[in-house]
C-alpha positions in Angstrom: -0.1 -0.1 -0.3 1.7 3.1 -1.2 -0.6 5.2 -2.2 -0.4 8.4 -0.4 -4.3 10.6 -0.2 -4.5 13.9 1.9 -7.4 14.5 4.2 -7.8 18.3 5.5 -8.4 18.2 9.0 -10.7 20.4 11.2 -10.1 23.0 13.6 -11.4 22.6 17.4 -10.8 23.9 20.2 -10.5 21.4 22.8 -10.2 23.2 26.7 -8.8 26.1 25.5 -6.8 24.3 23.4 -6.3 24.0 19.4 -6.5 20.5 18.0 -6.6 19.5 14.1 -8.6 16.4 14.0 -11.1 14.5 11.7 -13.4 11.5 12.5 -10.9 8.2 11.8 -13.7 6.5 9.8 -12.2 8.0 6.2 -8.9 7.1 7.3 -10.4 3.2 7.5 -12.6 3.9 4.4 -9.7 4.6 2.5 -7.3 2.3 3.9 -10.0 -0.5 3.5 -11.8 1.0 0.4 -9.5 2.3 -1.5 -6.0 0.5 -0.6 -4.3 4.3 0.7 -2.8 5.4 3.7 -4.7 8.4 4.7 -2.5 11.7 5.8 -4.2 14.4 8.1 -3.6 17.9 6.5 -3.0 20.6 9.0 -5.8 23.5 8.2 -2.7 26.1 8.2 -3.9 28.3 5.4 -3.5 28.8 1.7 0.6 27.4 1.9 -0.3 24.0 2.1 -1.2 23.9 -1.3 2.7 23.1 -2.0 1.9 19.7 -1.0 -0.9 18.9 -3.5 1.4 17.6 -6.0 3.0 15.0 -3.3 -0.3 13.7 -2.7 -2.3 10.9 -4.8 -5.6 11.2 -3.7 -7.6 14.2 -1.8 -10.3 13.3 0.3 -12.2 16.1 1.5 -14.6 15.1 4.9 -17.6 15.5 6.4 -17.4 17.7 9.7 -20.5 19.1 12.6 -18.6 22.7 11.1 -20.4 24.5 7.9 -18.2 26.8 5.4 -18.9 30.5 6.3 -21.7 31.9 3.5 -18.8 34.9 2.8 -16.9 32.0 0.7 -19.4 32.2 -1.9 -20.4 35.6 -1.2 -23.5 35.6 1.1 -23.3 38.5 4.0 -26.4 36.6 5.7 -25.1 34.0 8.4 -27.8 31.8 9.4 -25.5 29.7 11.5 -23.0 31.3 14.0 -21.0 30.0 15.8 -20.3 26.8 13.4 -17.6 27.8 11.3 -14.6 26.4 10.9 -12.6 29.5 9.2 -9.2 27.8 9.0 -10.0 24.6 7.3 -12.3 26.7 4.7 -8.8 29.6 4.3 -7.0 26.3 3.5 -9.8 23.5 1.4 -10.9 25.8 -0.7 -7.3 26.7 -2.3 -5.7 23.2 -1.8 -9.3 21.8 -3.7 -8.5 24.4 -6.6 -4.5 22.9 -7.0 -5.8 19.8 -6.7 -8.3 20.3 -9.4 -5.4 21.9 -11.5 -2.7 19.5 -11.0 -5.4 16.3 -12.3 -4.9 15.1 -8.3 -8.0 12.7 -7.9 -10.0 14.6 -5.5 -13.5 12.2 -3.6 -15.2 15.0 -1.3 -18.2 13.9 1.3 -20.3 15.8 3.0 -19.3 19.6 4.2 -16.7 17.9 1.3 -19.1 18.3 -1.6 -20.2 21.6 -0.3 -16.1 22.6 -0.9 -16.2 21.6 -3.8 -18.8 23.1 -5.3 -17.9 26.9 -3.3 -14.1 25.8 -4.6 -15.7 26.1 -8.3 -18.0 29.5 -7.6 -20.8 27.8 -6.6 -23.5 28.8 -3.6 -25.1 27.0 -0.6 -28.4 26.5 0.7 -27.5 27.0 4.7 -30.6 25.2 6.3 -32.0 22.8 4.0 -34.3 21.8 6.3 -36.1 25.3 6.2 -36.6 25.3 2.7 -40.3 24.9 1.4 -40.8 21.2 0.4 -37.2 20.1 1.7 -37.2 17.4 3.7 -35.0 17.4 7.6 -31.9 15.8 6.4 -30.2 16.3 9.7 -29.4 12.8 11.4 -31.9 13.4 14.5 -34.1 16.5 13.3 -34.1 19.4 15.3 -34.0 16.9 18.4 -30.9 16.8 20.8 -29.0 13.7 20.2 -29.2 10.8 23.2 -26.3 10.0 25.5 -24.5 6.9 24.5 -25.4 8.3 21.2 -26.4 5.1 18.6 -23.7 5.9 15.5 -24.8 3.0 13.9 -27.8 4.0 13.8 -27.8 8.2 13.0 -25.2 6.5 9.7 -28.3 4.1 8.8 -29.4 4.0 5.0 -32.3 6.3 5.1 -33.4 7.6 1.7 -33.0 7.4 -1.9 -30.8 9.5 -4.4 -31.8 8.9 -8.1 -28.2 8.8 -10.2 -27.5 9.6 -13.7 -24.2 9.9 -15.6 -21.0 8.9 -14.7 -22.5 8.3 -10.8 -24.9 5.5 -11.7 -22.1 4.1 -14.1 -19.7 3.8 -11.5 -22.2 2.5 -8.7 -24.0 0.1 -11.3 -27.2 1.7 -10.2 -29.6 4.2 -11.1 -31.4 4.6 -7.6 -29.8 3.9 -3.9 -30.4 4.5 -0.4 -27.8 6.8 1.7 -27.7 8.2 5.1 -28.0 11.4 6.1 -26.1 14.1 8.3 -26.1 17.8 7.1 -28.4 21.2 7.0 -26.1 22.7 4.5 -26.5 22.0 1.1 -25.6 22.5 -2.4 -27.6 26.0 -3.8 -26.0 27.0 -7.6 -23.7 24.4 -9.1 -20.0 26.2 -9.9 -18.1 26.0 -13.1 -18.2 22.8 -14.6 -19.9 21.2 -11.8 -22.7 18.4 -12.8 -25.4 17.6 -10.9 -25.7 14.0 -10.9 -27.9 12.6 -7.8 -30.8 14.0 -6.4 -33.5 13.3 -3.6 -36.9 13.0 -3.8 -37.3 17.0 -2.2 -34.7 18.1 -5.2 -31.5 18.3 -2.6 -28.6 17.9 -5.0 -26.5 14.8 -3.5 -24.0 14.7 -5.6 -22.0 15.6 -8.5 -18.6 15.7 -10.6 -16.6 18.6 -12.3 -16.2 18.0 -15.7 -13.2 19.9 -17.9 -10.8 19.1 -15.4 -7.3 16.9 -15.7 -8.7 14.3 -12.8 -11.4 12.3 -10.9 -13.4 15.0 -9.4 -16.8 13.9 -7.2 -18.4 14.6 -4.8 -21.7 13.1 -2.7 -23.7 14.6 0.3 -24.1 11.4 2.6 -21.5 9.6 4.1 -19.9 6.6 2.0 -17.1 6.0 4.5 -19.2 4.7 7.3 -20.3 1.8 5.0 -17.3 1.2 2.9 -17.2 -2.4 3.1 -20.9 -3.1 3.7 -22.9 -1.2 1.0 -22.7 -1.8 -2.9 -22.9 1.8 -3.4 -20.1 3.0 -0.9 -17.8 0.1 -1.6 -18.3 1.1 -5.4 -17.0 5.0 -4.4 -13.9 4.3 -2.9 -12.5 1.5 -5.1 -13.3 4.1 -8.2 -11.1 7.0 -6.1 -8.0 3.8 -5.0 -8.5 3.1 -9.0 -8.1 6.9 -9.9 -5.4 7.6 -6.9 -3.5 4.6 -8.4 -3.8 5.9 -12.5 -2.8 9.0 -11.1 -0.1 7.9 -9.5 1.7 5.6 -12.4 1.2 8.6 -14.9 2.9 11.0 -12.5 6.1 8.4 -12.0 5.7 7.5 -16.0 6.6 11.2 -16.5 8.7 11.6 -14.3 
């Protein structure tokens, strides 16, 4: 296993001490589902783009935080206190660099939103407040019970209709997914092709066209079921294959 995939970490304050972290499930999915070794990328800003060409892939993970609205040109902030400015300042330039160099990108949950914003798109800040939309949050507006039953929160709860490359990749046009988000894509960015939609119209999967490498985003969490759910298995396998192909191309060029 010699593939190296970077995962931009979140910035968190734990008892007054700044921490850089991401849920361990993403690393497990890369190892077990893509055959790649995860490396956490600290949220230290635009300077991190210097590392992009040393990676074989980039995985953008989910997070409890939301992108700051100013990153996509909106002044009104409907989720104050739920932001991670250091991550925004890191992931957006890193995504642009990865796309430009053909580094494969797999974007999950917050990651699909970052991918869209990096391409000039916008977001809905609270999907559940939009007319006709479902509540896509894990537990709706109810507080999470203690201890948290993670298997219940990540169960496959609603349908997504797939098209294009995504449908071909997973081998189906209709799959069940989990749902743990309140923000979602509003206006797709430059070259962003919508390839997955929930029954309520929420954009659930995208592909970036016109770039030299694999660039896929999903609003759900395939990392949680990377070894058991057919669509999740297919997504991580395809990402691993893209990373291997990119690495072979780099070696050949060298």
